[in-house]
C-alpha positions as semicolon CSV with decimal commas, in nm:
position;residue;x (nm);y (nm);z (nm)
1;M;13,419;4,946;-2,121
2;N;13,774;4,877;-2,235
3;T;14,029;5,124;-2,361
4;H;13,980;5,015;-2,723
5;Q;13,604;5,081;-2,699
6;N;13,665;5,428;-2,546
7;S;13,905;5,513;-2,827
8;T;13,650;5,401;-3,088
9;I;13,372;5,609;-2,931
10;D;13,597;5,915;-2,898
11;A;13,705;5,884;-3,262
12;T;13,348;5,843;-3,385
13;T;13,224;6,130;-3,170
14;G;13,511;6,345;-3,284
15;F;13,437;6,267;-3,648
16;K;13,069;6,357;-3,601
17;F;13,152;6,682;-3,423
18;G;13,407;6,758;-3,695
19;K;13,145;6,716;-3,966
20;L;12,896;6,926;-3,770
21;F;13,155;7,201;-3,714
22;A;13,251;7,199;-4,083
23;S;12,884;7,218;-4,183
24;L;12,816;7,508;-3,945
25;A;13,132;7,687;-4,056
26;G;13,029;7,646;-4,418
27;A;12,682;7,781;-4,350
28;L;12,828;8,073;-4,155
29;T;13,067;8,150;-4,442
30;L;12,781;8,147;-4,693
31;S;12,577;8,367;-4,463
32;L;12,863;8,613;-4,427
33;L;12,917;8,619;-4,803
34;A;12,549;8,684;-4,864
35;T;12,552;8,958;-4,602
36;S;12,869;9,116;-4,739
37;A;12,705;9,138;-5,080
38;H;12,476;9,402;-4,934
39;A;12,702;9,516;-4,650
40;E;12,783;9,850;-4,810
41;I;12,431;9,923;-4,929
42;R;12,234;10,160;-4,710
43;P;11,860;10,231;-4,705
44;H;11,742;10,473;-4,974
45;N;11,401;10,588;-5,096
46;F;11,395;10,762;-5,434
47;K;11,116;10,952;-5,606
48;V;11,088;10,903;-5,982
49;A;10,896;11,176;-6,168
50;I;10,727;11,116;-6,503
51;A;10,465;11,307;-6,705
52;V;10,269;11,000;-6,821
53;S;10,076;10,740;-6,623
54;A;10,054;10,362;-6,596
55;G;9,999;10,198;-6,934
56;A;10,266;10,401;-7,112
57;A;10,574;10,196;-7,196
58;H;10,818;10,432;-7,024
59;Y;10,603;10,448;-6,708
60;D;10,575;10,071;-6,694
61;G;10,948;10,047;-6,763
62;G;10,999;10,272;-6,464
63;V;10,797;10,032;-6,247
64;K;11,031;9,752;-6,359
65;F;11,330;9,965;-6,263
66;C;11,186;10,013;-5,912
67;E;11,137;9,637;-5,877
68;L;11,488;9,557;-5,999
69;L;11,649;9,817;-5,773
70;E;11,482;9,679;-5,463
71;K;11,562;9,319;-5,554
72;K;11,929;9,382;-5,640
73;S;11,986;9,582;-5,322
74;G;11,838;9,321;-5,091
75;G;11,541;9,544;-5,021
76;K;11,747;9,841;-4,906
77;M;11,724;10,069;-5,210
78;K;11,371;10,155;-5,310
79;A;11,218;10,384;-5,571
80;K;10,859;10,494;-5,627
81;M;10,699;10,624;-5,945
82;F;10,512;10,956;-5,939
83;G;10,319;10,973;-6,267
84;G;10,085;11,210;-6,444
85;G;10,315;11,506;-6,386
86;S;10,229;11,502;-6,015
87;L;10,573;11,634;-5,925
88;G;10,561;11,905;-6,190
89;K;10,619;11,954;-6,562
90;D;10,930;11,800;-6,713
91;T;11,119;12,129;-6,723
92;A;11,043;12,189;-6,355
93;V;11,148;11,832;-6,273
94;V;11,485;11,891;-6,440
95;S;11,541;12,203;-6,226
96;S;11,439;12,011;-5,913
97;M;11,680;11,729;-5,996
98;Q;11,959;11,984;-6,042
99;G;11,886;12,112;-5,693
100;G;11,860;11,763;-5,545
101;V;11,495;11,812;-5,454
102;I;11,366;11,538;-5,689
103;D;11,581;11,224;-5,712
104;M;11,501;11,086;-6,056
105;G;11,296;11,146;-6,370
106;I;11,202;10,978;-6,699
107;M;11,137;11,208;-6,996
108;N;11,187;11,284;-7,365
109;A;11,558;11,328;-7,437
110;N;11,497;11,634;-7,658
111;L;11,369;11,823;-7,352
112;L;11,733;11,837;-7,241
113;T;11,831;12,057;-7,537
114;G;11,779;12,362;-7,319
115;L;12,048;12,229;-7,082
116;V;12,283;12,079;-7,340
117;K;12,212;12,192;-7,695
118;D;12,380;11,879;-7,839
119;F;12,072;11,675;-7,745
120;G;11,887;11,848;-8,030
121;V;12,059;11,621;-8,283
122;L;11,836;11,334;-8,163
123;D;11,545;11,507;-8,341
124;F;11,710;11,493;-8,683
125;P;11,458;11,348;-8,933
126;F;11,502;11,001;-9,081
127;V;11,845;10,938;-8,926
128;F;11,759;10,624;-8,724
129;E;11,631;10,374;-8,980
130;S;11,551;10,110;-8,717
131;E;11,533;10,065;-8,343
132;K;11,834;9,829;-8,354
133;V;12,046;10,098;-8,515
134;A;11,929;10,348;-8,252
135;Y;12,019;10,107;-7,971
136;K;12,371;10,049;-8,102
137;V;12,439;10,423;-8,129
138;L;12,271;10,533;-7,807
139;D;12,412;10,247;-7,597
140;G;12,761;10,289;-7,741
141;A;13,045;10,532;-7,685
142;W;12,867;10,818;-7,865
143;G;12,557;10,790;-7,650
144;Q;12,769;10,778;-7,335
145;K;12,964;11,085;-7,448
146;L;12,638;11,274;-7,507
147;S;12,498;11,160;-7,173
148;N;12,816;11,270;-6,994
149;K;12,759;11,628;-7,111
150;L;12,475;11,644;-6,855
151;L;12,711;11,598;-6,559
152;D;12,823;11,960;-6,558
153;K;12,455;12,057;-6,544
154;G;12,390;11,852;-6,232
155;I;12,217;11,557;-6,405
156;V;12,326;11,194;-6,446
157;G;12,200;11,001;-6,749
158;L;12,125;10,638;-6,664
159;G;12,031;10,521;-7,013
160;F;11,826;10,588;-7,321
161;W;11,475;10,443;-7,333
162;E;11,222;10,486;-7,614
163;M;10,876;10,604;-7,708
164;G;10,892;10,498;-8,071
165;Y;10,857;10,660;-8,412
166;L;10,647;10,962;-8,500
167;N;10,381;10,918;-8,768
168;Y;10,117;11,151;-8,917
169;H;9,753;11,150;-8,810
170;T;9,477;11,365;-8,961
171;G;9,110;11,431;-8,905
172;T;9,034;11,568;-9,252
173;K;9,184;11,412;-9,565
174;P;9,420;11,112;-9,549
175;I;9,791;11,145;-9,630
176;N;9,859;10,886;-9,898
177;K;10,151;11,063;-10,066
178;L;10,388;11,351;-9,995
179;D;10,180;11,608;-10,184
180;D;9,888;11,544;-9,947
181;I;10,083;11,709;-9,663
182;A;10,096;12,046;-9,841
183;G;9,861;12,304;-9,691
184;L;9,765;12,097;-9,386
185;K;9,772;12,263;-9,044
186;I;9,993;12,031;-8,843
187;R;10,037;12,060;-8,468
188;V;10,403;12,067;-8,358
189;T;10,599;12,111;-8,036
190;E;10,747;12,454;-7,982
191;T;11,088;12,367;-8,128
192;P;11,242;12,532;-8,436
193;L;11,343;12,198;-8,594
194;Q;10,989;12,058;-8,568
195;I;10,848;12,377;-8,719
196;D;11,099;12,382;-9,005
197;F;11,041;12,014;-9,077
198;Q;10,671;12,074;-9,147
199;K;10,744;12,387;-9,351
200;A;10,988;12,189;-9,567
201;L;10,706;11,950;-9,656
202;G;10,461;12,228;-9,738
203;A;10,253;12,203;-9,420
204;N;10,151;12,492;-9,195
205;P;10,302;12,415;-8,850
206;V;10,101;12,526;-8,545
207;P;10,279;12,505;-8,205
208;I;10,033;12,373;-7,946
209;P;10,104;12,225;-7,599
210;Y;10,038;11,851;-7,584
211;V;9,776;11,892;-7,312
212;E;9,570;12,105;-7,554
213;L;9,611;11,878;-7,854
214;Y;9,287;11,677;-7,820
215;T;9,073;11,991;-7,805
216;A;9,262;12,150;-8,095
217;L;9,201;11,843;-8,310
218;E;8,837;11,821;-8,203
219;Q;8,773;12,186;-8,289
220;R;8,975;12,157;-8,613
221;T;9,214;12,428;-8,499
222;V;9,463;12,199;-8,669
223;D;9,412;11,920;-8,922
224;G;9,644;11,677;-8,756
225;G;9,981;11,614;-8,596
226;N;10,254;11,354;-8,558
227;Q;10,256;11,109;-8,271
228;T;10,350;10,752;-8,191
229;F;10,081;10,486;-8,223
230;I;10,086;10,444;-7,845
231;N;10,011;10,814;-7,788
232;V;9,725;10,813;-8,035
233;Q;9,567;10,526;-7,842
234;V;9,642;10,637;-7,486
235;A;9,542;11,003;-7,549
236;K;9,232;10,883;-7,737
237;L;9,318;11,096;-8,037
238;F;9,146;10,836;-8,252
239;E;8,817;10,985;-8,128
240;V;8,889;11,309;-8,316
241;Q;9,108;11,175;-8,600
242;K;9,022;10,959;-8,897
243;H;9,352;10,865;-9,057
244;M;9,710;10,765;-8,973
245;T;10,002;10,737;-9,211
246;V;10,319;10,546;-9,132
247;T;10,621;10,761;-9,211
248;N;10,855;10,689;-8,915
249;H;11,010;11,028;-8,977
250;M;11,156;11,081;-8,629
251;Y;11,272;10,836;-8,362
252;N;11,181;10,943;-8,009
253;P;11,427;10,843;-7,733
254;Q;11,344;10,888;-7,365
255;M;11,594;10,899;-7,079
256;L;11,616;10,778;-6,722
257;L;11,781;11,063;-6,531
258;M;11,905;11,121;-6,178
259;S;12,006;11,422;-5,971
260;K;12,386;11,436;-5,957
261;K;12,364;11,568;-5,602
262;V;12,176;11,254;-5,503
263;Y;12,391;11,021;-5,715
264;D;12,716;11,158;-5,571
265;K;12,601;11,066;-5,218
266;L;12,587;10,697;-5,314
267;N;12,887;10,474;-5,249
268;D;13,038;10,247;-5,516
269;D;12,829;9,943;-5,424
270;E;12,508;10,145;-5,437
271;K;12,601;10,299;-5,771
272;K;12,677;9,952;-5,909
273;V;12,334;9,822;-5,807
274;L;12,161;10,134;-5,942
275;N;12,337;10,114;-6,279
276;E;12,267;9,743;-6,317
277;A;11,898;9,797;-6,245
278;A;11,888;10,086;-6,493
279;I;12,039;9,879;-6,777
280;E;11,807;9,583;-6,719
281;A;11,506;9,815;-6,698
282;R;11,615;9,989;-7,021
283;D;11,613;9,663;-7,214
284;H;11,280;9,563;-7,058
285;Q;11,127;9,902;-7,141
286;R;11,228;9,880;-7,507
287;L;11,055;9,544;-7,535
288;L;10,745;9,696;-7,375
289;S;10,760;9,985;-7,621
290;Q;10,758;9,751;-7,920
291;Q;10,487;9,531;-7,770
292;Y;10,267;9,831;-7,686
293;T;10,320;9,976;-8,034
294;A;10,205;9,650;-8,194
295;K;9,900;9,636;-7,965
296;A;9,819;10,002;-8,036
297;K;9,829;9,938;-8,412
298;E;9,597;9,641;-8,370
299;F;9,360;9,847;-8,156
300;L;9,359;10,147;-8,391
301;K;9,297;9,955;-8,711
302;D;8,929;9,931;-8,619
303;K;8,911;10,298;-8,517
304;I;9,086;10,482;-8,801
305;T;9,234;10,408;-9,142
306;I;9,604;10,326;-9,136
307;S;9,816;10,353;-9,449
308;V;10,186;10,340;-9,525
309;M;10,363;10,620;-9,715
310;P;10,506;10,472;-10,041
311;P;10,889;10,433;-10,044
312;E;10,928;10,680;-10,331
313;D;10,745;10,947;-10,129
314;I;10,955;10,870;-9,821
315;A;11,262;10,926;-10,037
316;K;11,121;11,265;-10,141
317;M;11,052;11,355;-9,776
318;K;11,413;11,274;-9,688
319;E;11,539;11,486;-9,976
320;K;11,326;11,785;-9,881
321;T;11,423;11,773;-9,514
322;R;11,791;11,681;-9,546
323;P;11,903;12,049;-9,546
324;L;11,766;12,072;-9,190
325;I;12,039;11,838;-9,073
326;D;12,308;12,072;-9,203
327;K;12,128;12,377;-9,061
328;Y;12,073;12,238;-8,714
329;S;12,410;12,066;-8,693
330;K;12,556;12,416;-8,676
331;E;12,312;12,508;-8,399
332;Y;12,327;12,189;-8,189
333;G;12,695;12,103;-8,235
334;E;12,867;12,011;-8,559
335;E;13,107;11,765;-8,394
336;T;12,828;11,590;-8,203
337;A;12,615;11,568;-8,519
338;K;12,904;11,446;-8,734
339;E;12,999;11,177;-8,483
340;M;12,637;11,063;-8,446
341;L;12,585;11,029;-8,822
342;A;12,914;10,839;-8,851
343;E;12,805;10,596;-8,576
344;I;12,464;10,553;-8,742
345;A;12,633;10,472;-9,074
346;K;12,857;10,218;-8,899
347;A;12,567;10,057;-8,716
348;S;12,356;10,043;-9,032
349;A;12,639;9,877;-9,228
350;A;12,698;9,623;-8,949
351;K;12,347;9,478;-8,974
């Protein structure tokens, strides 16, 4: 073989090896980049406590959060749902999160009023005229400011979820107009605002734990209560109630919460993954809530009569209960209430 042939072979071989080396180097770079994306993420296993079980929108939203967290962390960060109150009642779960015993929880935001009184403003009647308005306010600067008030109490708020609007249900006479509420024994939660709301409308409020509600309705200890459509279906209240009236008098936000002791042990990369999963799960959960509400309405229409309170009577309800906003603003935080109402007005105008 002559010198020219050797040179040609060497050049060709060199070119081939050069391409192969470049290809391997590129693959190695991509591999290193992929690895570095999860390089700072360590293995974690979180417990998520919730009072409801599978089939409820906020439970199923929690399942989505667990899936997203594992996927975004490359399988390193995992969370598991513990439903049906298996880790304790919500108030006990909050205490356990403060101590770092339970990692996370999903619950009604108004249950946090005992920790931070400002959360009570979320129960103001008729303030959130639509879910979209609620999302703008809760996801914005005001909602973050409210959520941040939990930090000093050892809790981290990871976003506002939802259960929907409260509506009346009765087992005796239907509520077709405002005057029909007068004299009815209505079950309420043991909160002053809920009690005063019913009194303002002429009803007789009766505080009863939720776990005892079905029996109380069945035995006619009370005439009715106010729940979301989803709750009436899931708790089978339609078996002991005959009527439902759409009033949408209170919007019911939930929250995804985490122990600050646990959160503070995470590094920046882990916090980033956790927060991203929480936001995506929040949006998914809200869609589930609306879908489940629509399905519950469809299911219930064959079980009970469903009517809508006339607009003029809704206006009267608002007028009768408006003084409660002034009263409880003083109790829950005038600045917080004022800022919330201003943000609601801004969000409502923007639509």
